[in-house]
N, C-alpha and C positions, 0 to 999 in steps of 0.2 A: 415557425414552430420548431421546440425543441423536440429533440430526436432521444430517444431512450437510449442508454449506453450498458443501463443493468435493469433486468427485468425479472424479478422473483414473484413466484406463485404459490402458496401454498409449501413453502419448505419447513421440511421436519430434518431433525436429528435426534435419533436414539442413540446411547451408548449401553450396551448388556454392562451390569455390575452386579457380578455374583448369578444369583436367580434373577434378580431384578432387573427392570430395563428402566435407565432415566431419561424421560424425555427434557432434551436441555431446547431444542427450539420447536415452538409448537405453531406450526403453519403462519410463517411468515411470507407478507406479501408486501413487496418492496420494488417502485420504481426510482433510478436516480438518471438524469438526463446528463447528456455531454455537458460539459464544462462547467459541471455543478462542483462545490466547494461544500463537502459531507463532513460533518463529525458522528462519532459511531459514539453512545455515550451508554455506561451502565454497570452495576457494582460486580462486586466479584463474584462468579457462577450465575449471571444473570442471563449468559449463553451471547454477550457482544463477540468474546474470541472465539467462539463456535461459528458465528455469523462471517467474522472477518474469514477464517478460513475458508469457509464454502465461499467468499466473494471472491478471495484471493487463488480457486481453484487448487488448495493444499488440500481441502477435504470434500466429501462428495454428501448431498443430501440423504437421506432415508427416503424421503418422498417429497414431491414436489418439483418444479422446473426452475432452471434459472438458464436465464438468455445474457448471453453478454456479448455485444456489438454483434450481434444478430446471432450467435451460434450458438448450439442449443449444445450448453457443457455440462449439464445433470447426466446426460446420458457418453460420456467421453469417457476412455479406459487412461489409466495413468499415462502411457504417453504422448497421448492426445495430450489431454491436462498439461503436461511438461511442457510441452511446444506452446499451447496457451500462456503460459505463466511468463515465459520468458519473451513469447510476443507481445502480449496485449497488458501485462500488468508490469508495474515497477513499483519492488517493495524497499521501503526504509522501515528498518528496526529498531528498538530502543537500544538493541547493544551494538549497532553497527553491523556487525558480522563481515568485516574485513579479512581478507587474507593477511596474517601477521609479516611474511617474509615478501611481500610483492608489493610494487611503489604504486602511489594513488591510481597514474594511468594506467597500469596493469589493472589493478581493483576494478578499475572503471570500466574498461573494455573487455572484462571476462564474458559478459552476457552475449557480447556479439560473436564470441570465439562459439558457443551453443548457438548462434544463430548463423554460421557458417561464414560470415564476413571476413575478407581477405586484411590481412596485416597492416595494410596502407589504410584501409577504411577504418580499421578499428581505432589506428593510431590517431586519425582525422577525426573521428567523431569523439572520442575520449576525451583529446584535449579540447574541442568546441566545448563539451560540457561542463568541463574543469574550469574554464575560463568562465562561464554562465554561473556557476556558484561561487567564483571569486578566489580560486585556487591556480590560477596560473602560473602562477611562481613554487605552487608546492608538487609537480607532476611527480618530480624524482624523490620526494620522500614518503618513507615507509608510515605504516600508521604508528607505530612508536614515536616518531619525529613528529607528531601531530597532534594540536590540543583535541579535546572532545569534540567542540565545534568544528575543527577542522575534517576530523573523523567524521561525522554526521554529514558534512558536506561532501564529503567523498561518497558516502553512501546514498546521497540524494543525485549525485552526479550518475552513478552506476544505475539507480533508478530510472534515468532519464535517457540513458545511452539508447535504449532501442528504440526511442519514440513511441512507449507504451501508450493505450489507449485508458488506462487510470493510473494515478499512483497511488500506493495504499499505504500509508504509514501507521504502523502500530507503535503509540505510545513513543513519539518520535524525540521529546524532549525529555524522557522521561530519566535518562542518565547524565542531564547537563544542570548548571547552574542558570540562574534566573535569567542573567543579564545573555548567555548563551540561546537560551530558551528563546528568547525576544528575537535574535537573529535569523534563528533556526525558521520561525515561525514568519520570519517577515520574506524570508525565502521560498515557501511554502506559496504567500501571496502573492510573489513574482510568478511561482509557476503556473499558479492558476489563473493570473491576470496573461498569461502567455496562451492560453486556451486547453491547458490539461485539465482533466477530469482530478479532483483529488477526494480522498477518501482517507479521513484522520481517526483512528482508534484511541482515544484517550478517556480515564478519570477525572482531567481536571477540568474545572469549569471555564478556567481562564483561557486555557488553549482551545479549548470549543468554541471558546466565543469569537475566534477568527473563520470558523465557517459561516458559510452563510445558510445553512440549515442543519439544526441539531437533532439525530434520530436517537431516542432513548429506549433502550432494549430493557426489560425487567422479565423474571420468570420464564423467559423463552419466547415473550413476544414483543411488537413495538408497542410501550405503551404512551410514545408521543412524538411527532413528527411535526418541529417546527419551522419555518421559515424565520430566519434572523433578520436579514437586510436585501 
């Protein structure tokens, strides 16, 4: 029996805009099981980015409940959410978000500093994940000495370093050429095959096609939720 890792019930998110209130999410219900590979799609303004921010504990809903890996995160304060983000979620962004003056190894080890791990543990684990993403020979390089694809691999390794429950990737191939995009998507396939839950936010159909389930958001609701393979 599959175990839910994400359970969302009746999630709404409103934003004040002058004297008006914009209802961005309008009562979303969603269950994602451990080990799923899900793509979240939707046009600009559909609410998919807001939903992703809530899934990633970067934002809190106006109403509704969110249980992540058995924890009620919709009721947490900012400090508790920061702890959950560091421990449960590995983020991969379109813009890589790497520290420019820091080596690949130190960039990858950074989340472990916040998790209070020793230098020895950090170096060992960061070396492990950089090897896993095929960058064992690039550990001492800084981001400006790496190609776009290599930078995104460093970002993927950083996302994996704390052994999170979920990898949340926001347009992870948005800044890459098509050949490099294929390589990065192959890497996500491998990460998923290793047992990780992967949630991919994209507007590109060919990228979403790598996932096993596509959730389409439109006008603040889930318009379609389909299993692919």
